[in-house]
N, C-alpha and C positions, 0 to 999 in steps of 0.2 A: 978748446975750440971744437975739436972733433966730437966731444961729448954733446956740445950744444947743437952742432949740425945734425948729429944722429937723432937727437930729440925732436928737432924741427921736421926731419924727414919722417919720423915716426908718428907725428900728430895726425896726418890724414888716416892712417891705418887704425889709430886709436878711436877716431871719430866713427869710422866705419864699423868697428867692432862693437861700439857702444850704441849704434843706431837701434832704435826700438824695432822689435819684430812686427811685421805687418799683421793687422787683425783681419778677420774675415767678416764679410757681410752677406746677407741674403737679399737678393733682388726679388721683390714682389710686385707683380702687375695685376691689378684687378680689372677684369675684362667683362663687358656685357655683350652677350650674343644677341643679334637681331632675332626676336622670337619667331619670325617667319623663316629664318635661315639657320636654325640650330644644327640641323644635320650637316649642312655644308660647313658651318663653323667648326664643329667637332671633327669632321673628316680632315679639314685643312690643318687644324691644330695638331691632330695625331700624326699626320704625315710629316709636318714640319719638325716636330719634336723628335721623332724617331730618326730623322735624317740629320738634324743639326745639333740636337741637345740630348744625345743618348748616352754620354759617358763623361767622366772627369768633372772638373770644376764647372764646366758649362752645361752639365746635365740639368734637365728641368723636369719638374713634376707639376701636375695640374690638379687643383682641388675645386670642388663645387661647394658653395656656401649654402647651408641648410636652414638658416634662421636670420632674423633681424632685417634691417633695412637693406642689406645687400643680398638677401636670399635670392637664389637663382643665378647669381653671378659666378664667374670662374676666377680663380687665382692661379697665375702662372708664376712658379717659384724656381729661381736658378741660384745655385750655390750650395754651401758657402764657398766664397772665393775672395781674395784680397782685391782692394781697389785697383792695384796695378794691373791685374788681369783684365780689367775692363777695356784696356787699350788694345788687347788682342782677342777680344770676344769674336765669335763667329759673325763675320760681316761680308766675307768674300764667298766665292763659289756659289753665288745665287741666293745666299741666305736672306738678305733683305728683300729681294724681289719675290722670293717664295712667300715670305710673310705678307708682303703687300698685295700679292695676287691671290693667295689661297686662304688667308685668315682675315686680314683687315676689312675686305669688302663685306664680310658677314657679321661685323661688329657694329654696335652703336657707339657714338662718340663719348660715352660715359666711361672713362678710364681713370685709374688712380695708380700711382707708382710710389713705392717706398723702398728704402734701403735700410735694413735692420742689421745692426752690429751684433754678431753672435758672441756670447760670453760663455765659453766652455768651462771656465773656473766656477761658474755659478750653476751650470746645467748638470743634468745627470743622464749620461749615456753609458752606464756601467756594463751593459751587455748588448749584443746584437738584437735587433727586433725588426718587425715588418710593419711599415706604415699602413694604417687603414683609416682611422678617425683621429681628428685633432680638435681639441677644445682650446680656442684662442682667447686668452684673458688679457685685454688691453687696458692700460691705465693712463689716465690724464694726470701727469705729475705737475704740482704747483710750481710756478716760476721760482727759481733759486732754491728749490727744496729737493733737488735731485740727490744730493749726497745723503741727506737725512733719510730719504725714501729708500735708497739702496742699503742703508744699514738695517732697515726693517726687512728688506728682501733677504739679506744674509741670515736673519733670524729664521725666516721661513725655510731657507735652504737647510739649515741645521735640523729643523724638525723633520723634513723629508728624508734627510740622510739617516737619521736615527730611527724613524718610525716607518718609512716607506722606501727603503734603500734600493729596491728593484724597479721602482716606478720611473719610466723615462719621461723627462721633460726638458725643455730648452728655454733659456733666458735670452731675450733680444732687446736691444735699445735702439730706437730710431736714430739713425745717423744724421738725419736732417731735421732742423727746427721746423715745427709746423703749428698751426692754430686749430687743428682738428682733434686734439687730445689724444693723439696716437704717439705716445712717448715711450712706453714700456710694454713688452709682451711676455707673458708666461704661456708656454705652449705645452699642454698635456697630450701625450700620445697614448691611445688606447685601442683595443681591438673590438670588444663587444659593447654594444649600446647599453647593455645592462649596467655598465660602469657608471653611466650618467645618473642612474637611480640609486646608487649606493648612498647610505647615510653619511653626511658630512662629519667626519671624525676629526677634522683638523683642530677645532678649538680644544677638544680633549687632549689630542696629541701635544698641542702647544703647551698646555699647562703641565703635562707630564714632563716636558723638557725644561720649562722655565719656572714652574711653580704655580701654586694656586693663586688665582686672581690675575695672572700675568696676561691672559688673553684680552682682558678689558684694557689694559695699558697698551697692548699691541694695536687694538682698534683705534685708540686715541692717536697713536703715531701715524697710522694710515690716514685718519681724518685730517691731521695737521699737515700732511705732505701731498695729498692728492685732491683732485676735484671730482673724481668719480671713475667708474670703470664700465666696460662693456664686454660681452662674451659672444663669440661666434663659433658655430660647429662647422668644421670643414670635413668633407668626405674626399678621400684620395681617389682619383680617376686614373687607374693604371692604363686603360686603353688610350687615353689622350696624352699620356706622359712619355718622355724619352727615357727616364730612369725608372727602374722597378722600385718596388716598395721596400726592399731590403736595406736596412741601415746598419753599417758596421760601427761598433763602438769606437774602434781605433780611429775612424775617420772624423770623429766629433771631439777628439781630445785636443 
C-alpha cells in the first residue's frame, strides 16, 4: 500500500518533468507610416523602442522593406520569446499610452501581424554576427503537405551545413494558420549588398552532397509540396530599434 501511495504522489512530478519545453516565437508587426508624417513616425518609434524594448526577450528591432508589394513599410520585430512571456509583456508604466500617443497617430491603418515559431535545430547561428541586411524567403506550403515539405528543408539544411557552414540563417514557421501563403520563412543574414549578386551555387552544392541528377528530384519535391514563394529584402534600422544589431550565437541555440 505504501508503494502504491508513493507512486500516486509521484505522478504529478513525473508529469511536470515530462512537460515539453516551451518553444520561442518571433512577433512581427508590419506597419505603414503616413507618408506625410514619416519623420514623426520614426521619431516616436525610436523613442518608444529605446524606452520599452531595449533589452531582453522584449527587445525589438525595426526593419525597412526595400522591394515588392510591401516596399516602404516597416517591420517591428520582438523576440524570440515563449508564448507564456506574452502575459507579462511591457504594458504598464505608460507603454501602451506612449505607443498610442507617439506612434499610432502617424500610421496608416494598413497593419499585419504574425507570430513565427523559431526552429533553432534547423537554423545556423554558429557564430556571433551583426545584423544589417535580411533576405526573407517565404513559402506557401500546400495543405496537408507540411511534413513532406519539412523533409525537403532538412535536405537543404544538410547542404548548407556541409558547403556553407559559416553562413547565418534562421528557419521560422508561422504559428497561426493563414490564407495568405505565409507558412514558412527562411531568413538569410548578410552584410554587403554584393552578396545578392553572387552566382547561385546551390544546385551545384546540392548535387555534390546528394549525387548527380538529385537537384531535379529536389525541385519535384518542392513542386509537390508548395504553391509558390516570395522574397523580400529587409534593411535593419538601428536608429529606430531598441536592440542593437549584435546577435550572439548562444542566444539562438
